[in-house]
PyMOL Python script that loads the backbone (N, CA, C, O; Angstrom):
from pymol import cmd

cmd.read_pdbstr("""\
ATOM      1  N   MET A   1      35.103 166.857-108.210  1.00  0.00           N
ATOM      2  CA  MET A   1      35.848 165.187-108.276  1.00  0.00           C
ATOM      3  C   MET A   1      34.837 164.663-108.861  1.00  0.00           C
ATOM      4  O   MET A   1      33.675 164.926-108.553  1.00  0.00           O
ATOM      5  N   SER A   2      35.198 163.830-109.807  1.00  0.00           N
ATOM      6  CA  SER A   2      34.460 162.892-110.844  1.00  0.00           C
ATOM      7  C   SER A   2      33.911 161.560-109.762  1.00  0.00           C
ATOM      8  O   SER A   2      33.999 161.512-108.535  1.00  0.00           O
ATOM      9  N   ASP A   3      33.316 160.521-110.740  1.00  0.00           N
ATOM     10  CA  ASP A   3      31.844 160.037-110.034  1.00  0.00           C
ATOM     11  C   ASP A   3      33.395 158.348-110.015  1.00  0.00           C
ATOM     12  O   ASP A   3      33.314 157.447-109.180  1.00  0.00           O
ATOM     13  N   ARG A   4      34.402 158.390-110.964  1.00  0.00           N
ATOM     14  CA  ARG A   4      35.009 157.577-111.030  1.00  0.00           C
ATOM     15  C   ARG A   4      36.127 157.939-109.791  1.00  0.00           C
ATOM     16  O   ARG A   4      36.118 157.149-108.847  1.00  0.00           O
ATOM     17  N   SER A   5      36.965 158.931-109.735  1.00  0.00           N
ATOM     18  CA  SER A   5      37.604 159.183-108.755  1.00  0.00           C
ATOM     19  C   SER A   5      36.961 158.602-106.904  1.00  0.00           C
ATOM     20  O   SER A   5      37.482 158.136-105.891  1.00  0.00           O
ATOM     21  N   SER A   6      35.906 158.910-107.250  1.00  0.00           N
ATOM     22  CA  SER A   6      35.200 158.439-105.938  1.00  0.00           C
ATOM     23  C   SER A   6      35.022 157.407-105.630  1.00  0.00           C
ATOM     24  O   SER A   6      35.071 157.083-104.444  1.00  0.00           O
ATOM     25  N   LEU A   7      34.690 156.339-106.849  1.00  0.00           N
ATOM     26  CA  LEU A   7      34.625 155.218-106.639  1.00  0.00           C
ATOM     27  C   LEU A   7      35.807 154.432-106.096  1.00  0.00           C
ATOM     28  O   LEU A   7      35.872 153.629-105.165  1.00  0.00           O
ATOM     29  N   SER A   8      36.710 154.881-106.930  1.00  0.00           N
ATOM     30  CA  SER A   8      38.005 153.850-106.947  1.00  0.00           C
ATOM     31  C   SER A   8      38.641 153.447-105.498  1.00  0.00           C
ATOM     32  O   SER A   8      39.332 152.433-105.404  1.00  0.00           O
ATOM     33  N   HIS A   9      38.316 154.480-104.110  1.00  0.00           N
ATOM     34  CA  HIS A   9      38.996 153.855-103.632  1.00  0.00           C
ATOM     35  C   HIS A   9      38.128 153.164-102.391  1.00  0.00           C
ATOM     36  O   HIS A   9      38.343 153.014-101.188  1.00  0.00           O
ATOM     37  N   GLN A  10      37.024 152.816-103.302  1.00  0.00           N
ATOM     38  CA  GLN A  10      35.955 151.827-101.985  1.00  0.00           C
ATOM     39  C   GLN A  10      36.570 150.398-102.048  1.00  0.00           C
ATOM     40  O   GLN A  10      37.050 150.085-103.137  1.00  0.00           O
ATOM     41  N   PRO A  11      36.621 149.557-101.120  1.00  0.00           N
ATOM     42  CA  PRO A  11      37.237 147.990-100.803  1.00  0.00           C
ATOM     43  C   PRO A  11      36.082 147.098-101.461  1.00  0.00           C
ATOM     44  O   PRO A  11      35.028 147.135-100.826  1.00  0.00           O
ATOM     45  N   THR A  12      36.080 146.133-102.861  1.00  0.00           N
ATOM     46  CA  THR A  12      34.851 145.870-102.792  1.00  0.00           C
ATOM     47  C   THR A  12      34.906 144.146-102.671  1.00  0.00           C
ATOM     48  O   THR A  12      36.047 143.737-102.885  1.00  0.00           O
ATOM     49  N   GLU A  13      34.298 143.480-102.488  1.00  0.00           N
ATOM     50  CA  GLU A  13      34.291 142.002-102.674  1.00  0.00           C
ATOM     51  C   GLU A  13      33.280 141.430-103.399  1.00  0.00           C
ATOM     52  O   GLU A  13      32.195 141.129-102.902  1.00  0.00           O
ATOM     53  N   LEU A  14      33.661 141.215-104.875  1.00  0.00           N
ATOM     54  CA  LEU A  14      31.977 141.059-105.336  1.00  0.00           C
ATOM     55  C   LEU A  14      32.193 139.036-105.494  1.00  0.00           C
ATOM     56  O   LEU A  14      33.237 138.407-105.666  1.00  0.00           O
ATOM     57  N   SER A  15      31.046 138.620-105.377  1.00  0.00           N
ATOM     58  CA  SER A  15      31.009 137.093-105.642  1.00  0.00           C
ATOM     59  C   SER A  15      30.801 136.674-107.498  1.00  0.00           C
ATOM     60  O   SER A  15      30.066 137.230-108.314  1.00  0.00           O
ATOM     61  N   GLU A  16      31.824 135.421-107.715  1.00  0.00           N
ATOM     62  CA  GLU A  16      31.665 135.076-108.452  1.00  0.00           C
ATOM     63  C   GLU A  16      30.458 135.525-109.524  1.00  0.00           C
ATOM     64  O   GLU A  16      30.698 136.071-110.601  1.00  0.00           O
ATOM     65  N   ARG A  17      29.034 135.175-109.004  1.00  0.00           N
ATOM     66  CA  ARG A  17      27.908 135.494-110.010  1.00  0.00           C
ATOM     67  C   ARG A  17      28.074 137.203-109.871  1.00  0.00           C
ATOM     68  O   ARG A  17      28.001 137.901-110.883  1.00  0.00           O
ATOM     69  N   GLU A  18      28.185 137.493-109.213  1.00  0.00           N
ATOM     70  CA  GLU A  18      28.295 139.230-109.582  1.00  0.00           C
ATOM     71  C   GLU A  18      29.121 139.634-110.579  1.00  0.00           C
ATOM     72  O   GLU A  18      28.781 140.569-111.304  1.00  0.00           O
ATOM     73  N   LEU A  19      30.254 139.017-110.741  1.00  0.00           N
ATOM     74  CA  LEU A  19      30.894 139.540-111.272  1.00  0.00           C
ATOM     75  C   LEU A  19      30.500 138.737-113.020  1.00  0.00           C
ATOM     76  O   LEU A  19      30.757 139.186-114.137  1.00  0.00           O
ATOM     77  N   GLU A  20      29.830 137.484-112.637  1.00  0.00           N
ATOM     78  CA  GLU A  20      29.138 137.137-113.934  1.00  0.00           C
ATOM     79  C   GLU A  20      28.643 138.017-114.424  1.00  0.00           C
ATOM     80  O   GLU A  20      28.852 138.361-115.587  1.00  0.00           O
ATOM     81  N   ILE A  21      27.939 138.526-113.696  1.00  0.00           N
ATOM     82  CA  ILE A  21      26.865 139.838-113.925  1.00  0.00           C
ATOM     83  C   ILE A  21      27.284 140.669-114.930  1.00  0.00           C
ATOM     84  O   ILE A  21      26.751 140.747-116.037  1.00  0.00           O
ATOM     85  N   ILE A  22      28.700 141.592-114.369  1.00  0.00           N
ATOM     86  CA  ILE A  22      29.102 142.698-114.407  1.00  0.00           C
ATOM     87  C   ILE A  22      29.324 142.400-116.115  1.00  0.00           C
ATOM     88  O   ILE A  22      28.833 142.986-117.080  1.00  0.00           O
ATOM     89  N   GLU A  23      30.334 141.167-116.041  1.00  0.00           N
ATOM     90  CA  GLU A  23      30.394 140.818-118.097  1.00  0.00           C
ATOM     91  C   GLU A  23      29.354 140.748-119.049  1.00  0.00           C
ATOM     92  O   GLU A  23      29.462 141.008-120.247  1.00  0.00           O
ATOM     93  N   LEU A  24      28.125 140.302-118.318  1.00  0.00           N
ATOM     94  CA  LEU A  24      27.192 140.303-119.137  1.00  0.00           C
ATOM     95  C   LEU A  24      26.449 141.768-119.531  1.00  0.00           C
ATOM     96  O   LEU A  24      26.090 142.015-120.682  1.00  0.00           O
ATOM     97  N   VAL A  25      26.259 142.774-118.314  1.00  0.00           N
ATOM     98  CA  VAL A  25      26.220 143.868-118.810  1.00  0.00           C
ATOM     99  C   VAL A  25      27.143 144.536-119.483  1.00  0.00           C
ATOM    100  O   VAL A  25      26.977 145.682-119.901  1.00  0.00           O
ATOM    101  N   ALA A  26      28.207 143.838-119.632  1.00  0.00           N
ATOM    102  CA  ALA A  26      29.291 145.114-120.256  1.00  0.00           C
ATOM    103  C   ALA A  26      28.963 144.691-122.077  1.00  0.00           C
ATOM    104  O   ALA A  26      28.927 145.516-122.989  1.00  0.00           O
ATOM    105  N   LYS A  27      28.741 143.066-122.216  1.00  0.00           N
ATOM    106  CA  LYS A  27      28.109 143.170-123.302  1.00  0.00           C
ATOM    107  C   LYS A  27      27.101 143.578-123.640  1.00  0.00           C
ATOM    108  O   LYS A  27      26.798 143.366-124.814  1.00  0.00           O
ATOM    109  N   GLY A  28      26.373 144.155-122.979  1.00  0.00           N
ATOM    110  CA  GLY A  28      24.954 145.015-123.740  1.00  0.00           C
ATOM    111  C   GLY A  28      23.610 144.156-123.331  1.00  0.00           C
ATOM    112  O   GLY A  28      22.534 144.205-123.927  1.00  0.00           O
ATOM    113  N   LEU A  29      23.956 143.272-122.051  1.00  0.00           N
ATOM    114  CA  LEU A  29      22.518 142.478-122.350  1.00  0.00           C
ATOM    115  C   LEU A  29      21.650 143.178-121.130  1.00  0.00           C
ATOM    116  O   LEU A  29      22.263 143.916-120.359  1.00  0.00           O
ATOM    117  N   THR A  30      20.357 142.979-120.957  1.00  0.00           N
ATOM    118  CA  THR A  30      19.371 143.630-120.396  1.00  0.00           C
ATOM    119  C   THR A  30      19.249 143.282-119.676  1.00  0.00           C
ATOM    120  O   THR A  30      20.418 142.907-119.583  1.00  0.00           O
ATOM    121  N   ASN A  31      18.661 142.809-118.479  1.00  0.00           N
ATOM    122  CA  ASN A  31      18.357 141.839-117.392  1.00  0.00           C
ATOM    123  C   ASN A  31      17.737 140.678-117.494  1.00  0.00           C
ATOM    124  O   ASN A  31      18.121 139.618-117.000  1.00  0.00           O
ATOM    125  N   GLN A  32      16.880 140.838-118.061  1.00  0.00           N
ATOM    126  CA  GLN A  32      15.781 139.513-118.974  1.00  0.00           C
ATOM    127  C   GLN A  32      16.956 138.981-119.624  1.00  0.00           C
ATOM    128  O   GLN A  32      17.069 137.880-119.084  1.00  0.00           O
ATOM    129  N   GLU A  33      17.900 139.093-120.457  1.00  0.00           N
ATOM    130  CA  GLU A  33      18.718 138.664-121.380  1.00  0.00           C
ATOM    131  C   GLU A  33      19.977 137.746-119.843  1.00  0.00           C
ATOM    132  O   GLU A  33      20.189 136.603-119.437  1.00  0.00           O
ATOM    133  N   ILE A  34      20.321 138.765-119.610  1.00  0.00           N
ATOM    134  CA  ILE A  34      21.244 138.135-118.357  1.00  0.00           C
ATOM    135  C   ILE A  34      20.639 136.551-117.979  1.00  0.00           C
ATOM    136  O   ILE A  34      21.132 135.465-118.283  1.00  0.00           O
ATOM    137  N   GLY A  35      19.454 136.832-117.242  1.00  0.00           N
ATOM    138  CA  GLY A  35      18.437 136.002-116.870  1.00  0.00           C
ATOM    139  C   GLY A  35      18.414 134.551-117.772  1.00  0.00           C
ATOM    140  O   GLY A  35      18.960 133.582-117.246  1.00  0.00           O
ATOM    141  N   GLU A  36      17.886 134.408-118.917  1.00  0.00           N
ATOM    142  CA  GLU A  36      18.217 133.374-119.768  1.00  0.00           C
ATOM    143  C   GLU A  36      19.353 132.918-119.673  1.00  0.00           C
ATOM    144  O   GLU A  36      19.604 131.841-119.133  1.00  0.00           O
ATOM    145  N   THR A  37      20.425 133.886-120.324  1.00  0.00           N
ATOM    146  CA  THR A  37      21.930 133.351-120.278  1.00  0.00           C
ATOM    147  C   THR A  37      21.955 132.925-118.927  1.00  0.00           C
ATOM    148  O   THR A  37      22.384 131.784-119.102  1.00  0.00           O
ATOM    149  N   LEU A  38      21.800 133.032-117.724  1.00  0.00           N
ATOM    150  CA  LEU A  38      22.129 132.201-116.327  1.00  0.00           C
ATOM    151  C   LEU A  38      20.939 131.536-115.944  1.00  0.00           C
ATOM    152  O   LEU A  38      20.780 131.673-114.731  1.00  0.00           O
ATOM    153  N   MET A  39      20.210 131.000-116.370  1.00  0.00           N
ATOM    154  CA  MET A  39      19.025 130.617-116.489  1.00  0.00           C
ATOM    155  C   MET A  39      18.743 131.012-114.652  1.00  0.00           C
ATOM    156  O   MET A  39      18.936 130.161-113.784  1.00  0.00           O
ATOM    157  N   ILE A  40      18.295 132.362-114.359  1.00  0.00           N
ATOM    158  CA  ILE A  40      17.752 132.149-113.143  1.00  0.00           C
ATOM    159  C   ILE A  40      17.167 133.411-113.713  1.00  0.00           C
ATOM    160  O   ILE A  40      17.712 133.940-114.682  1.00  0.00           O
ATOM    161  N   SER A  41      15.761 134.078-112.998  1.00  0.00           N
ATOM    162  CA  SER A  41      14.984 134.908-112.988  1.00  0.00           C
ATOM    163  C   SER A  41      15.593 136.069-113.393  1.00  0.00           C
ATOM    164  O   SER A  41      16.783 136.239-113.128  1.00  0.00           O
ATOM    165  N   LYS A  42      14.961 136.898-113.998  1.00  0.00           N
ATOM    166  CA  LYS A  42      14.562 138.223-114.453  1.00  0.00           C
ATOM    167  C   LYS A  42      14.954 139.154-112.752  1.00  0.00           C
ATOM    168  O   LYS A  42      15.653 140.167-112.717  1.00  0.00           O
ATOM    169  N   ARG A  43      14.327 138.517-111.529  1.00  0.00           N
ATOM    170  CA  ARG A  43      14.133 139.394-110.629  1.00  0.00           C
ATOM    171  C   ARG A  43      15.598 139.206-109.854  1.00  0.00           C
ATOM    172  O   ARG A  43      16.211 140.208-109.485  1.00  0.00           O
ATOM    173  N   THR A  44      16.222 137.619-109.588  1.00  0.00           N
ATOM    174  CA  THR A  44      17.347 137.524-109.095  1.00  0.00           C
ATOM    175  C   THR A  44      18.130 138.457-109.622  1.00  0.00           C
ATOM    176  O   THR A  44      18.688 139.272-108.888  1.00  0.00           O
ATOM    177  N   VAL A  45      18.271 138.471-110.832  1.00  0.00           N
ATOM    178  CA  VAL A  45      19.073 139.502-112.387  1.00  0.00           C
ATOM    179  C   VAL A  45      19.141 141.323-111.259  1.00  0.00           C
ATOM    180  O   VAL A  45      20.038 142.066-110.860  1.00  0.00           O
ATOM    181  N   ASP A  46      17.957 141.296-111.194  1.00  0.00           N
ATOM    182  CA  ASP A  46      17.807 142.612-110.661  1.00  0.00           C
ATOM    183  C   ASP A  46      18.279 142.483-109.023  1.00  0.00           C
ATOM    184  O   ASP A  46      18.142 143.508-108.356  1.00  0.00           O
ATOM    185  N   ASN A  47      18.640 141.686-108.579  1.00  0.00           N
ATOM    186  CA  ASN A  47      18.725 141.874-107.092  1.00  0.00           C
ATOM    187  C   ASN A  47      20.274 142.107-107.260  1.00  0.00           C
ATOM    188  O   ASN A  47      20.942 143.072-106.886  1.00  0.00           O
ATOM    189  N   HIS A  48      20.703 140.864-107.980  1.00  0.00           N
ATOM    190  CA  HIS A  48      22.406 141.357-108.494  1.00  0.00           C
ATOM    191  C   HIS A  48      22.602 142.669-108.614  1.00  0.00           C
ATOM    192  O   HIS A  48      23.037 143.471-107.788  1.00  0.00           O
ATOM    193  N   VAL A  49      22.277 142.806-109.615  1.00  0.00           N
ATOM    194  CA  VAL A  49      22.531 144.612-110.236  1.00  0.00           C
ATOM    195  C   VAL A  49      22.616 144.950-108.568  1.00  0.00           C
ATOM    196  O   VAL A  49      23.443 144.668-107.701  1.00  0.00           O
ATOM    197  N   SER A  50      21.640 145.522-108.570  1.00  0.00           N
ATOM    198  CA  SER A  50      21.265 145.985-107.216  1.00  0.00           C
ATOM    199  C   SER A  50      22.454 146.246-106.283  1.00  0.00           C
ATOM    200  O   SER A  50      22.887 147.327-105.884  1.00  0.00           O
ATOM    201  N   ASN A  51      22.944 144.808-105.990  1.00  0.00           N
ATOM    202  CA  ASN A  51      23.748 144.597-104.920  1.00  0.00           C
ATOM    203  C   ASN A  51      25.302 145.002-105.450  1.00  0.00           C
ATOM    204  O   ASN A  51      26.201 145.367-104.693  1.00  0.00           O
ATOM    205  N   VAL A  52      25.418 144.863-106.861  1.00  0.00           N
ATOM    206  CA  VAL A  52      26.784 145.389-107.664  1.00  0.00           C
ATOM    207  C   VAL A  52      26.503 146.891-107.482  1.00  0.00           C
ATOM    208  O   VAL A  52      27.401 147.353-106.777  1.00  0.00           O
ATOM    209  N   PHE A  53      25.671 147.778-107.813  1.00  0.00           N
ATOM    210  CA  PHE A  53      25.643 149.054-107.863  1.00  0.00           C
ATOM    211  C   PHE A  53      25.732 149.576-106.551  1.00  0.00           C
ATOM    212  O   PHE A  53      26.029 150.765-106.434  1.00  0.00           O
ATOM    213  N   THR A  54      25.420 148.547-105.040  1.00  0.00           N
ATOM    214  CA  THR A  54      25.646 148.992-103.805  1.00  0.00           C
ATOM    215  C   THR A  54      27.211 149.017-103.378  1.00  0.00           C
ATOM    216  O   THR A  54      27.816 149.769-102.613  1.00  0.00           O
ATOM    217  N   LYS A  55      27.723 147.698-104.310  1.00  0.00           N
ATOM    218  CA  LYS A  55      29.160 147.774-103.229  1.00  0.00           C
ATOM    219  C   LYS A  55      30.306 148.404-103.760  1.00  0.00           C
ATOM    220  O   LYS A  55      31.432 148.712-103.369  1.00  0.00           O
ATOM    221  N   THR A  56      29.446 148.511-105.061  1.00  0.00           N
ATOM    222  CA  THR A  56      30.396 149.587-106.343  1.00  0.00           C
ATOM    223  C   THR A  56      30.214 150.999-106.324  1.00  0.00           C
ATOM    224  O   THR A  56      30.754 151.680-107.195  1.00  0.00           O
ATOM    225  N   GLY A  57      29.522 151.514-105.443  1.00  0.00           N
ATOM    226  CA  GLY A  57      29.259 153.057-105.551  1.00  0.00           C
ATOM    227  C   GLY A  57      28.551 153.273-106.771  1.00  0.00           C
ATOM    228  O   GLY A  57      28.077 154.402-106.899  1.00  0.00           O
ATOM    229  N   ALA A  58      28.398 152.593-107.545  1.00  0.00           N
ATOM    230  CA  ALA A  58      27.890 153.114-109.120  1.00  0.00           C
ATOM    231  C   ALA A  58      26.450 153.321-109.375  1.00  0.00           C
ATOM    232  O   ALA A  58      25.721 152.362-109.123  1.00  0.00           O
ATOM    233  N   LYS A  59      26.077 154.070-109.690  1.00  0.00           N
ATOM    234  CA  LYS A  59      24.744 154.869-110.138  1.00  0.00           C
ATOM    235  C   LYS A  59      23.499 154.361-110.967  1.00  0.00           C
ATOM    236  O   LYS A  59      22.270 154.397-111.023  1.00  0.00           O
ATOM    237  N   ASN A  60      24.879 153.756-111.704  1.00  0.00           N
ATOM    238  CA  ASN A  60      24.293 153.301-113.298  1.00  0.00           C
ATOM    239  C   ASN A  60      24.722 152.247-114.162  1.00  0.00           C
ATOM    240  O   ASN A  60      25.790 151.813-113.729  1.00  0.00           O
ATOM    241  N   ARG A  61      24.410 151.732-115.048  1.00  0.00           N
ATOM    242  CA  ARG A  61      25.345 150.914-115.828  1.00  0.00           C
ATOM    243  C   ARG A  61      26.584 151.599-116.522  1.00  0.00           C
ATOM    244  O   ARG A  61      27.657 151.035-116.311  1.00  0.00           O
ATOM    245  N   VAL A  62      26.599 152.255-116.984  1.00  0.00           N
ATOM    246  CA  VAL A  62      28.065 153.439-117.189  1.00  0.00           C
ATOM    247  C   VAL A  62      29.047 153.374-116.145  1.00  0.00           C
ATOM    248  O   VAL A  62      30.172 152.873-116.122  1.00  0.00           O
ATOM    249  N   ALA A  63      28.163 154.183-115.017  1.00  0.00           N
ATOM    250  CA  ALA A  63      29.475 154.260-114.091  1.00  0.00           C
ATOM    251  C   ALA A  63      30.016 152.365-113.221  1.00  0.00           C
ATOM    252  O   ALA A  63      30.994 152.200-112.490  1.00  0.00           O
ATOM    253  N   LEU A  64      29.080 151.350-113.618  1.00  0.00           N
ATOM    254  CA  LEU A  64      29.303 150.383-113.121  1.00  0.00           C
ATOM    255  C   LEU A  64      30.867 149.687-114.181  1.00  0.00           C
ATOM    256  O   LEU A  64      31.942 149.232-113.787  1.00  0.00           O
ATOM    257  N   LEU A  65      30.379 149.871-115.429  1.00  0.00           N
ATOM    258  CA  LEU A  65      31.610 149.419-116.430  1.00  0.00           C
ATOM    259  C   LEU A  65      32.736 150.047-116.253  1.00  0.00           C
ATOM    260  O   LEU A  65      33.874 149.633-116.479  1.00  0.00           O
ATOM    261  N   ASN A  66      32.266 151.444-115.685  1.00  0.00           N
ATOM    262  CA  ASN A  66      33.854 152.381-115.739  1.00  0.00           C
ATOM    263  C   ASN A  66      34.572 151.906-114.809  1.00  0.00           C
ATOM    264  O   ASN A  66      35.741 151.629-115.078  1.00  0.00           O
ATOM    265  N   TRP A  67      33.958 151.643-113.200  1.00  0.00           N
ATOM    266  CA  TRP A  67      34.463 150.602-111.960  1.00  0.00           C
ATOM    267  C   TRP A  67      34.764 149.757-112.695  1.00  0.00           C
ATOM    268  O   TRP A  67      35.782 150.059-113.318  1.00  0.00           O
ATOM    269  N   ALA A  68      34.396 148.880-112.922  1.00  0.00           N
ATOM    270  CA  ALA A  68      34.931 147.531-113.841  1.00  0.00           C
ATOM    271  C   ALA A  68      36.431 147.903-114.613  1.00  0.00           C
ATOM    272  O   ALA A  68      37.381 147.655-113.870  1.00  0.00           O
ATOM    273  N   MET A  69      36.599 148.138-115.193  1.00  0.00           N
ATOM    274  CA  MET A  69      37.479 148.657-116.223  1.00  0.00           C
ATOM    275  C   MET A  69      38.729 149.457-115.314  1.00  0.00           C
ATOM    276  O   MET A  69      39.929 149.264-115.507  1.00  0.00           O
ATOM    277  N   ASP A  70      38.223 150.282-114.412  1.00  0.00           N
ATOM    278  CA  ASP A  70      38.859 150.355-113.820  1.00  0.00           C
ATOM    279  C   ASP A  70      39.584 149.688-112.835  1.00  0.00           C
ATOM    280  O   ASP A  70      40.711 150.104-112.564  1.00  0.00           O
ATOM    281  N   HIS A  71      39.156 148.791-112.296  1.00  0.00           N
ATOM    282  CA  HIS A  71      39.880 147.416-111.493  1.00  0.00           C
ATOM    283  C   HIS A  71      40.156 146.093-111.677  1.00  0.00           C
ATOM    284  O   HIS A  71      40.609 145.183-110.983  1.00  0.00           O
ATOM    285  N   GLY A  72      39.614 146.277-113.224  1.00  0.00           N
ATOM    286  CA  GLY A  72      40.405 145.017-113.990  1.00  0.00           C
ATOM    287  C   GLY A  72      39.881 143.578-113.606  1.00  0.00           C
ATOM    288  O   GLY A  72      40.455 142.546-113.256  1.00  0.00           O
ATOM    289  N   LYS A  73      38.203 144.017-113.870  1.00  0.00           N
ATOM    290  CA  LYS A  73      37.473 143.838-113.615  1.00  0.00           C
ATOM    291  C   LYS A  73      36.360 142.833-114.854  1.00  0.00           C
ATOM    292  O   LYS A  73      35.622 141.850-114.783  1.00  0.00           O
ATOM    293  N   ILE A  74      36.810 143.787-115.902  1.00  0.00           N
ATOM    294  CA  ILE A  74      36.326 143.417-117.345  1.00  0.00           C
ATOM    295  C   ILE A  74      37.772 143.848-118.070  1.00  0.00           C
ATOM    296  O   ILE A  74      38.816 144.380-117.692  1.00  0.00           O
ATOM    297  N   CYS A  75      37.190 143.264-119.449  1.00  0.00           N
ATOM    298  CA  CYS A  75      38.434 143.562-120.255  1.00  0.00           C
ATOM    299  C   CYS A  75      37.686 144.417-121.536  1.00  0.00           C
ATOM    300  O   CYS A  75      36.459 144.314-121.564  1.00  0.00           O
ATOM    301  N   ARG A  76      38.199 145.084-122.384  1.00  0.00           N
ATOM    302  CA  ARG A  76      37.574 146.031-123.424  1.00  0.00           C
ATOM    303  C   ARG A  76      39.177 146.178-124.168  1.00  0.00           C
ATOM    304  O   ARG A  76      40.272 146.678-123.910  1.00  0.00           O
ATOM    305  N   ASP A  77      38.377 145.238-125.457  1.00  0.00           N
ATOM    306  CA  ASP A  77      38.985 145.524-126.408  1.00  0.00           C
ATOM    307  C   ASP A  77      40.721 145.870-126.561  1.00  0.00           C
ATOM    308  O   ASP A  77      41.302 146.719-127.236  1.00  0.00           O
ATOM    309  N   GLY A  78      41.262 144.758-125.572  1.00  0.00           N
ATOM    310  CA  GLY A  78      42.700 144.493-125.167  1.00  0.00           C
ATOM    311  C   GLY A  78      42.972 145.076-123.701  1.00  0.00           C
ATOM    312  O   GLY A  78      43.727 144.544-122.887  1.00  0.00           O
ATOM    313  N   PHE A  79      42.318 146.130-123.511  1.00  0.00           N
ATOM    314  CA  PHE A  79      42.330 147.205-122.213  1.00  0.00           C
ATOM    315  C   PHE A  79      42.201 146.159-121.172  1.00  0.00           C
ATOM    316  O   PHE A  79      41.213 145.426-121.165  1.00  0.00           O
ATOM    317  N   ASN A  80      43.171 146.045-120.266  1.00  0.00           N
ATOM    318  CA  ASN A  80      43.067 145.542-118.679  1.00  0.00           C
ATOM    319  C   ASN A  80      43.017 143.542-119.048  1.00  0.00           C
ATOM    320  O   ASN A  80      42.643 142.602-118.346  1.00  0.00           O
ATOM    321  N   CYS A  81      43.305 143.576-119.757  1.00  0.00           N
ATOM    322  CA  CYS A  81      42.596 142.059-120.311  1.00  0.00           C
ATOM    323  C   CYS A  81      43.889 140.970-119.427  1.00  0.00           C
ATOM    324  O   CYS A  81      43.894 139.763-119.184  1.00  0.00           O
ATOM    325  N   CYS A  82      44.965 142.169-119.110  1.00  0.00           N
ATOM    326  CA  CYS A  82      45.822 140.929-118.299  1.00  0.00           C
ATOM    327  C   CYS A  82      45.504 140.524-117.081  1.00  0.00           C
ATOM    328  O   CYS A  82      46.037 139.538-116.571  1.00  0.00           O
ATOM    329  N   ASN A  83      44.650 141.204-116.518  1.00  0.00           N
ATOM    330  CA  ASN A  83      43.975 140.705-115.081  1.00  0.00           C
ATOM    331  C   ASN A  83      43.052 139.745-114.979  1.00  0.00           C
ATOM    332  O   ASN A  83      42.562 139.326-113.930  1.00  0.00           O
ATOM    333  N   LEU A  84      42.789 139.356-116.191  1.00  0.00           N
ATOM    334  CA  LEU A  84      41.687 138.149-116.579  1.00  0.00           C
ATOM    335  C   LEU A  84      42.331 137.041-116.984  1.00  0.00           C
ATOM    336  O   LEU A  84      43.416 136.913-117.551  1.00  0.00           O
ATOM    337  N   PRO A  85      41.514 136.238-116.618  1.00  0.00           N
ATOM    338  CA  PRO A  85      41.583 135.083-116.531  1.00  0.00           C
ATOM    339  C   PRO A  85      41.718 134.578-118.061  1.00  0.00           C
ATOM    340  O   PRO A  85      40.956 135.260-118.746  1.00  0.00           O
ATOM    341  N   PRO A  86      42.503 133.505-118.945  1.00  0.00           N
ATOM    342  CA  PRO A  86      41.865 133.617-120.390  1.00  0.00           C
ATOM    343  C   PRO A  86      40.767 133.080-120.875  1.00  0.00           C
ATOM    344  O   PRO A  86      40.344 132.232-120.089  1.00  0.00           O
ATOM    345  N   ASP A  87      40.178 133.179-121.723  1.00  0.00           N
ATOM    346  CA  ASP A  87      38.847 132.676-121.991  1.00  0.00           C
ATOM    347  C   ASP A  87      39.179 131.157-122.445  1.00  0.00           C
ATOM    348  O   ASP A  87      40.216 130.717-122.942  1.00  0.00           O
ATOM    349  N   GLU A  88      38.255 130.651-122.195  1.00  0.00           N
ATOM    350  CA  GLU A  88      37.912 129.045-121.594  1.00  0.00           C
ATOM    351  C   GLU A  88      37.427 128.308-123.422  1.00  0.00           C
ATOM    352  O   GLU A  88      37.578 127.177-123.885  1.00  0.00           O
ATOM    353  N   ASP A  89      36.796 129.654-124.058  1.00  0.00           N
ATOM    354  CA  ASP A  89      35.710 129.246-124.913  1.00  0.00           C
ATOM    355  C   ASP A  89      36.219 128.145-126.474  1.00  0.00           C
ATOM    356  O   ASP A  89      35.356 127.752-127.259  1.00  0.00           O
TER     357      ASP A  89
END
""", "prot")
cmd.dss("prot")
cmd.show_as("cartoon", "prot")
cmd.util.cbc("prot")
cmd.orient("prot")
C-alpha cells in the first residue's frame, strides 16, 4: 500500500492558516521564509507544519504536497484548480 492511498481516507479539518502554510510549502519556501511572508515567527511556522503533518498523516513535505494535490488543497500547473478559489492578485 502506498503512502498516498493510506492518507486519502483520513478526514481532515485544516485551518485557513494551515492552508496558507501548505500553499507556501508548495511554492518551495522554507519555514523561515514562510514566517517572513506571513509575518509570524519561524517557531510558529514549525508548529503549524507539525500540526499539518499530524492532521494529514504526511511524514514529510513531499507526502504533504501529494496529499494536498489529491484533496484539491493546492493547484499545480492547472491541475486541481477547479477546487480552488480564483486568485485575487
